[in-house]
C-alpha positions as CSV (number, residue, x, y, z in Angstrom):
1,M,125.2,104.0,80.6
2,A,122.4,102.8,82.3
3,K,120.7,104.4,85.5
4,A,118.1,104.2,87.9
5,E,116.6,105.8,91.0
6,V,113.7,105.4,93.4
7,T,112.6,107.0,96.4
8,E,110.6,104.9,99.2
9,K,108.9,105.5,102.8
10,F,109.5,102.8,105.4
11,N,107.7,102.1,108.4
12,C,111.3,101.9,110.6
13,T,113.7,104.3,111.8
14,A,116.7,105.6,109.8
15,E,119.0,103.4,112.0
16,E,117.2,100.0,111.6
17,F,116.7,100.2,107.8
18,F,120.8,101.1,107.6
19,K,121.4,98.1,109.8
20,L,119.3,96.0,107.8
21,V,121.4,97.4,104.3
22,V,124.8,97.4,105.5
23,D,123.6,93.2,106.3
24,F,125.2,92.5,103.2
25,E,125.7,88.7,104.1
26,K,121.6,88.6,104.4
27,Y,121.0,89.7,101.0
28,P,120.6,86.0,99.6
29,D,117.7,85.8,102.4
30,F,115.5,87.9,101.0
31,L,116.7,89.1,97.5
32,S,115.9,86.2,95.2
33,D,118.3,87.6,92.8
34,I,121.4,87.5,94.7
35,K,122.4,83.6,95.5
36,S,126.0,84.8,97.8
37,V,127.7,87.4,99.0
38,K,131.1,87.5,100.6
39,I,132.5,89.9,102.7
40,L,136.7,90.2,101.6
41,K,137.3,93.1,103.4
42,N,135.6,94.3,106.8
43,G,136.6,97.7,107.9
44,K,134.9,100.0,110.6
45,K,133.5,102.5,107.4
46,E,134.5,100.4,104.3
47,K,133.5,96.7,103.1
48,E,134.8,95.0,99.9
49,M,132.6,92.1,99.2
50,E,132.3,89.5,96.0
51,F,128.3,89.9,94.5
52,T,126.8,86.7,93.1
53,V,124.1,87.5,91.4
54,S,121.8,85.5,88.9
55,I,119.7,87.4,86.3
56,I,119.6,85.9,82.8
57,K,122.6,84.4,83.5
58,T,125.1,83.6,86.9
59,I,127.2,86.7,87.2
60,K,129.7,87.7,89.8
61,Y,131.5,90.9,90.9
62,K,133.1,92.9,93.9
63,I,132.1,96.4,95.1
64,L,133.3,98.3,97.9
65,A,131.0,100.1,100.0
66,T,131.7,102.9,102.1
67,Q,129.1,103.7,105.1
68,K,128.2,106.6,107.2
69,S,125.7,105.6,109.5
70,P,123.1,105.7,110.0
71,S,122.7,108.0,106.8
72,E,124.4,107.1,103.4
73,V,125.8,104.4,101.8
74,D,127.9,104.4,98.4
75,F,129.2,101.9,96.9
76,H,131.3,101.1,93.3
77,F,132.1,98.5,91.2
78,T,136.1,97.0,91.5
79,E,136.3,94.0,89.0
80,G,133.9,91.6,87.8
81,D,131.7,89.8,84.8
82,I,129.7,92.1,83.0
83,F,130.4,95.6,84.2
84,K,132.5,98.3,83.1
85,S,131.5,100.6,86.0
86,M,128.9,100.8,88.6
87,T,128.5,103.5,91.5
88,G,125.7,103.8,93.8
89,S,124.1,105.2,96.9
90,W,122.1,104.6,99.7
91,R,120.4,108.2,101.6
92,I,118.8,107.5,104.3
93,A,116.5,110.0,106.4
94,D,114.2,109.9,109.7
95,L,110.6,111.2,108.8
96,A,108.1,111.4,111.8
97,G,106.6,108.4,113.5
98,G,109.4,106.3,113.6
99,K,109.9,105.9,109.7
100,C,112.0,106.7,107.1
101,K,112.7,108.0,103.5
102,V,115.4,106.0,101.2
103,K,116.4,106.9,98.5
104,Y,118.5,104.3,96.4
105,T,120.6,105.1,93.1
106,I,122.4,103.4,90.7
107,E,124.4,103.7,88.0
108,A,126.3,101.0,85.2
109,S,127.8,100.9,82.4
110,F,128.3,97.4,80.6
111,G,130.8,95.1,78.2
112,L,130.3,95.6,74.7
113,L,128.0,92.3,74.4
114,V,125.2,93.9,76.7
115,P,123.2,96.1,74.3
116,G,121.6,99.3,76.3
117,V,118.1,98.0,76.2
118,I,119.1,95.1,78.2
119,A,121.8,97.3,80.3
120,K,118.9,99.2,81.2
121,T,116.9,96.9,82.2
122,L,119.1,94.8,84.4
123,V,119.6,98.1,86.4
124,S,115.9,100.1,86.7
125,V,113.4,96.9,86.2
126,N,114.7,95.3,89.6
127,L,114.0,98.0,91.7
128,P,110.8,98.2,92.6
129,S,111.0,94.7,93.5
130,M,114.4,94.8,95.5
131,M,112.4,98.0,97.3
132,E,109.0,95.4,97.7
133,N,111.6,92.6,99.1
134,F,113.3,95.9,101.7
135,K,110.1,96.6,102.8
136,K,109.0,92.6,103.6
137,R,112.2,92.3,105.4
138,V,111.4,95.6,107.7
139,K,108.2,93.7,108.5
140,D,109.8,91.0,109.4
141,K,112.3,92.6,111.3
142,Y,110.9,95.0,112.5
143,K,107.1,93.6,113.3
144,K,105.6,97.4,112.4
């Protein structure tokens, strides 16, 4: 099982950041590894989605995300290529001065054909890049 966690501060409110996180269909616009996101079921507090991601090779997987505005998004793998399991979360809290603190966690296990070192790299190496892309997205969206 590969695990990773990162905590960052952003120049926007928790509500503003939450809106970016749950706008899954826009992920391909600013996260280069994500090629597409299709919303399969769109409930008020739950969304089922299919992600097409290109990391080393192109893979597809489905996740179910549960949202609690403006502070929590939890997700878990339901089916697809490469993963045996995957769970994760976003925790978003307001800070003074119109900023927020964001904690992102992910834990994944992979099929037999993915060695442990590669699994850890897939989970942890992309995190700093993803958070930098979210920072750019905040700056572009909210001009802060």
